[in-house]
C-alpha positions as CSV (number, residue, x, y, z in Angstrom):
1,M,-16.4,-4.6,35.7
2,T,-15.9,-4.4,32.0
3,A,-13.4,-6.5,30.1
4,T,-10.5,-4.6,28.6
5,K,-9.1,-5.5,25.3
6,P,-5.4,-6.5,25.5
7,A,-2.9,-4.5,23.6
8,T,-2.2,-6.1,20.2
9,A,0.5,-5.9,17.6
10,K,0.0,-4.0,14.4
11,A,-3.2,-4.8,12.5
12,V,-3.1,-7.6,10.0
13,P,-5.2,-7.3,6.8
14,V,-7.7,-10.0,6.2
15,P,-7.9,-11.0,2.5
16,T,-11.3,-11.2,0.9
17,P,-12.3,-13.0,-2.4
18,N,-11.9,-9.6,-4.2
19,T,-8.5,-8.8,-2.7
20,K,-7.0,-12.4,-2.7
21,P,-5.0,-11.9,-5.9
22,F,-3.4,-8.7,-4.5
23,W,-2.3,-10.5,-1.3
24,E,-1.1,-13.6,-3.2
25,G,1.1,-11.1,-5.2
26,T,2.6,-9.6,-2.0
27,Q,3.4,-13.1,-0.8
28,A,5.3,-13.7,-4.1
29,G,7.1,-10.3,-3.7
30,E,5.0,-8.6,-6.4
31,L,2.7,-5.6,-6.3
32,R,-0.3,-6.6,-8.3
33,M,-3.2,-4.5,-9.5
34,Q,-6.1,-4.8,-11.9
35,R,-6.0,-3.6,-15.6
36,C,-9.0,-3.2,-17.9
37,T,-8.6,-5.2,-21.1
38,G,-11.0,-2.8,-22.8
39,C,-9.4,0.6,-22.1
40,S,-6.0,-0.5,-20.7
41,S,-6.5,1.5,-17.5
42,H,-4.8,0.2,-14.3
43,F,-6.7,0.5,-11.0
44,L,-6.6,-0.1,-7.3
45,Y,-8.6,-0.9,-5.1
46,P,-9.9,-4.3,-6.4
47,R,-13.4,-4.1,-7.9
48,P,-15.5,-5.9,-10.6
49,N,-15.8,-2.9,-13.0
50,C,-13.2,-0.6,-14.6
51,P,-13.6,2.8,-13.0
52,S,-12.7,4.5,-16.3
53,C,-15.0,2.8,-18.8
54,G,-17.2,0.5,-16.7
55,S,-16.1,-2.7,-18.4
56,T,-16.2,-6.0,-16.5
57,Q,-13.3,-7.3,-18.6
58,T,-10.4,-6.9,-16.2
59,E,-7.3,-8.9,-15.3
60,W,-4.7,-8.9,-12.6
61,V,-1.2,-7.8,-13.6
62,K,2.2,-7.4,-12.0
63,A,3.0,-3.7,-11.4
64,S,6.5,-2.3,-11.8
65,G,6.8,-1.4,-8.1
66,R,7.9,2.1,-9.0
67,A,6.1,5.1,-7.6
68,T,6.5,8.8,-6.6
69,L,5.6,10.5,-3.4
70,Y,2.3,12.2,-3.9
71,S,1.4,13.3,-0.3
72,Y,2.2,12.3,3.2
73,V,1.6,12.9,6.9
74,I,4.0,12.2,9.7
75,N,2.2,10.5,12.5
76,H,3.6,11.3,16.0
77,M,1.1,9.5,18.2
78,A,0.9,5.7,18.5
79,A,-2.6,4.2,18.3
80,P,-3.7,2.1,21.2
81,G,-1.9,-1.3,20.8
82,W,0.6,0.1,18.3
83,E,3.9,-1.6,18.7
84,G,5.8,0.2,16.0
85,E,8.1,3.2,16.3
86,V,6.8,6.8,16.2
87,P,7.0,9.0,14.4
88,Y,6.3,7.3,11.1
89,V,5.3,8.3,7.6
90,I,1.9,7.6,6.1
91,A,2.1,8.2,2.4
92,V,0.0,8.4,-0.7
93,V,2.2,7.2,-3.6
94,K,1.4,7.5,-7.3
95,L,2.3,4.2,-8.9
96,A,4.1,4.3,-12.3
97,E,1.0,2.7,-13.8
98,G,-1.2,5.6,-12.7
99,P,-3.2,4.7,-9.6
100,R,-2.5,6.2,-6.2
101,M,-2.1,4.0,-3.2
102,M,-1.9,4.6,0.6
103,S,1.1,3.0,2.3
104,N,3.9,3.7,4.7
105,L,7.4,5.0,3.8
106,V,10.4,3.3,5.2
107,G,14.1,3.9,4.9
108,V,13.7,7.7,5.1
109,A,13.6,10.0,8.1
110,P,10.1,11.1,9.2
111,D,11.2,14.7,8.6
112,P,9.6,17.2,6.0
113,A,13.2,18.1,4.8
114,A,13.7,14.4,3.8
115,L,10.2,13.9,2.2
116,V,10.3,15.6,-1.2
117,L,7.1,15.4,-3.2
118,D,7.6,13.5,-6.4
119,M,10.6,11.7,-5.0
120,P,11.2,8.3,-6.7
121,L,10.1,5.3,-4.6
122,E,10.1,1.6,-5.0
123,V,8.0,-1.1,-3.3
124,T,9.4,-3.3,-0.5
125,F,7.5,-5.8,1.6
126,E,7.2,-6.3,5.3
127,A,5.8,-9.4,7.1
128,R,2.8,-8.7,9.2
129,G,1.5,-12.0,10.6
130,N,1.0,-14.3,7.6
131,I,0.6,-11.3,5.2
132,M,3.3,-9.4,3.4
133,L,2.5,-5.6,3.3
134,P,3.7,-3.4,0.5
135,L,5.6,-0.4,1.8
136,F,7.7,2.1,-0.1
137,K,11.3,3.3,0.2
138,P,13.4,5.8,-1.7
139,A,14.4,4.3,-5.0
140,A,18.0,3.1,-5.2
């Protein structure tokens, strides 16, 4: 007889030393990203070198929290152990500072008629275990 894995709640991210400043920001209600002090480019995901110029001179900064809808998919099937509602919107948003980020959209119907590309969005946060996840909703 094989052991079966019990159904679990939604997955909870596990911060690493490289991502710790990002997750500390979400706990404070801020979306943070890295910025190169050499060429001023903003970037996500966290890494030791600027992807634009290769510099190691980077800093963590608070982002505006503004974005636009770049792309999306409406997921109609729950993953095993998923406790959220379906369908839901998985989105790629383009942050005002330039980088793109994958997240979920909330506060909007999971319907192509309601999901207009380039629609203005703003960050919001949802508790997931002891982590706050950045999600996006239509801008007020």
